[in-house]
SELUMVO-624234 format. One record per residue (C-alpha): x, y, z. Coordinates in steps of 0.02 Angstrom, whole numbers, padded with zeros to 5 digits, always signed. Layout:
residues N
XYZ...
This chain:
residues 244
+05781+04240+03593+05680+04161+03733+05784+04046+03843+05704+03872+03860+05640+03822+04031+05656+03643+04094+05563+03561+04237+05637+03418+04337+05573+03348+04503+05751+03332+04572+05833+03435+04708+05925+03582+04632+06069+03689+04696+06196+03805+04615+06356+03716+04566+06276+03544+04553+06258+03436+04398+06093+03348+04359+06043+03215+04235+05870+03236+04156+05784+03092+04068+05620+03050+03981+05509+03171+03887+05605+03324+03946+05770+03258+03878+05688+03213+03712+05610+03385+03699+05777+03472+03728+05873+03367+03601+05742+03325+03469+05622+03474+03471+05729+03619+03532+05885+03539+03454+06000+03615+03584+06183+03574+03583+06323+03574+03711+06351+03746+03784+06172+03805+03762+06092+03899+03905+05929+03851+03991+05827+03892+04145+05787+03748+04263+05662+03730+04405+05584+03592+04510+05420+03672+04559+05470+03736+04732+05471+03919+04678+05657+03933+04639+05738+03940+04468+05918+03928+04408+06020+03959+04254+06089+03799+04179+06209+03747+04042+06181+03598+03927+06338+03491+03947+06304+03333+03849+06170+03216+03783+06158+03028+03796+06041+02908+03709+05894+02954+03822+05962+03083+03943+06044+03253+03955+06167+03323+04082+06153+03501+04144+06266+03608+04253+06164+03717+04372+06215+03899+04384+06153+04048+04484+05978+04074+04554+05866+04181+04444+05725+04300+04478+05558+04212+04459+05383+04263+04407+05284+04303+04566+05140+04189+04609+04964+04265+04610+04918+04350+04772+04745+04269+04766+04742+04082+04794+04617+04002+04674+04568+03820+04693+04491+03738+04540+04378+03591+04582+04343+03517+04411+04222+03380+04361+04331+03260+04262+04306+03285+04076+04363+03187+03924+04551+03171+03903+04583+03311+03779+04465+03431+03865+04537+03393+04037+04712+03424+03971+04658+03592+03900+04576+03643+04064+04731+03600+04165+04851+03682+04044+04758+03846+04031+04710+03851+04214+04895+03843+04259+04928+03987+04141+04786+04084+04222+04864+04065+04394+04772+03928+04491+04860+03870+04648+04772+03703+04671+04667+03585+04566+04557+03445+04628+04478+03330+04496+04310+03256+04545+04216+03106+04475+04038+03165+04442+03886+03074+04375+03913+03147+04202+04100+03117+04196+04120+03002+04046+04262+02888+04099+04281+02826+04277+04449+02736+04290+04534+02651+04437+04694+02566+04486+04839+02571+04364+04741+02666+04232+04699+02802+04358+04880+02816+04414+04934+02837+04232+04803+02972+04211+04865+03065+04365+05046+03055+04304+04989+03122+04135+04900+03268+04219+05056+03308+04320+05153+03314+04156+05025+03433+04081+05040+03547+04233+05230+03545+04228+05234+03582+04041+05114+03727+04065+05229+03798+04201+05378+03782+04082+05284+03880+03950+05208+04019+04056+05356+04056+04168+05291+03992+04335+05420+03915+04451+05293+03846+04574+05189+03696+04520+05006+03706+04569+04954+03565+04685+04862+03420+04601+04755+03328+04728+04698+03148+04702+04533+03125+04608+04383+03093+04721+04197+03059+04703+04101+03223+04708+03989+03179+04858+04139+03121+04960+04234+03281+04925+04087+03394+04965+04055+03301+05128+04235+03320+05183+04277+03495+05122+04299+03611+05272+04389+03758+05190+04342+03938+05231+04367+04010+05056+04237+04096+04948+04147+03950+04863+04081+03975+04687+03989+03846+04582+03957+03874+04397+03770+03859+04368+03695+03925+04205+03523+03959+04280+03587+04054+04432+03529+04236+04453+03700+04287+04519+03846+04349+04412+04027+04370+04462+04027+04561+04459+03894+04567+04596+04003+04479+04723+04114+04568+04849+04301+04543+04847+04345+04385+04946+04438+04405+05109+04540+04248+05075+04550+04116+04940+04423+04065+04807+04363+03889+04770+04284+03867+04597+04177+03713+04566+04145+03666+04384+04049+03518+04314+04107+03402+04173+04023+03388+04002+03837+03406+04033+03867+03497+04197+03824+03445+04375+03663+03351+04405+03525+03407+04525+03589+03303+04671+03768+03366+04652+03708+03546+04646+03605+03519+04803+03754+03445+04895+03865+03589+04839+03736+03717+04896+03725+03632+05065+03915+03641+05075+03909+03830+05053+03938+03850+04866+03858+04001+04781+03783+03969+04609+03855+04081+04473+03813+04106+04290+03930+04170+04155+03821+04274+04039+03672+04215+03938+03757+04076+03841+03787+03894+03888+03975+03864+03890+04069+03701+03870+04156+03641+04027+04328+03692+03965+04265+03864+03913+04169+03890+04074+04315+03852+04188+04434+03965+04094+04309+04107+04076+04272+04104+04262+04457+04101+04307+04489+04248+04193+04345+04344+04273+04409+04308+04449+04585+04365+04404+04517+04522+04320+04409+04573+04469+04516+04518+04616+04679+04443+04554+04835+04490+04458+04750+04543+04296+04717+04713+04375
């Protein structure tokens, strides 16, 4: 039987006791229906993982005793940054969830002209917290002990003007003559730029090209934004990453 994994942002150390609240506590007691004495695995996203024992449950919290450190799933050797045009809620959640499973190390959401919902202030902060929860849940499911970095959303032109990274820069572009298999293995990291529903507009493509991004097509078919991002990540991992 697979041992449940639990994420908590708290500091963890063998021999300590931690109290976990919120959605995680409800999942352990109401969905998994664990009882006192049950074993778990616990991590906080820093790359370490520990055995844990479920001690007791309160009205909205659970208490766990932290045991010994455990061997963790290694992180991909190739750092992949996903720069994603912000899509509708359900599609954005799917992209984040599956991208974590596929091994991204960093994700940067961008507001683009065709992003459907530009939010600010408290609504934006709630959206960011929701995305962090999606990422943490995906790590629980797929076995990763290191949380990918979620950077604050930014307008596309601002991000392109300020990006000074030296990674291979790829931009999904359905009418590009280039395909992934034609490219040489990157010497360092890979940054993948993907538009929202409807793709990037002409001005955004021009700015990305000026910033050093290479246009890339994925076959002869037009893919939805969530399909395109995940197909490209799978191709990158197959050619150069840990799918080999």
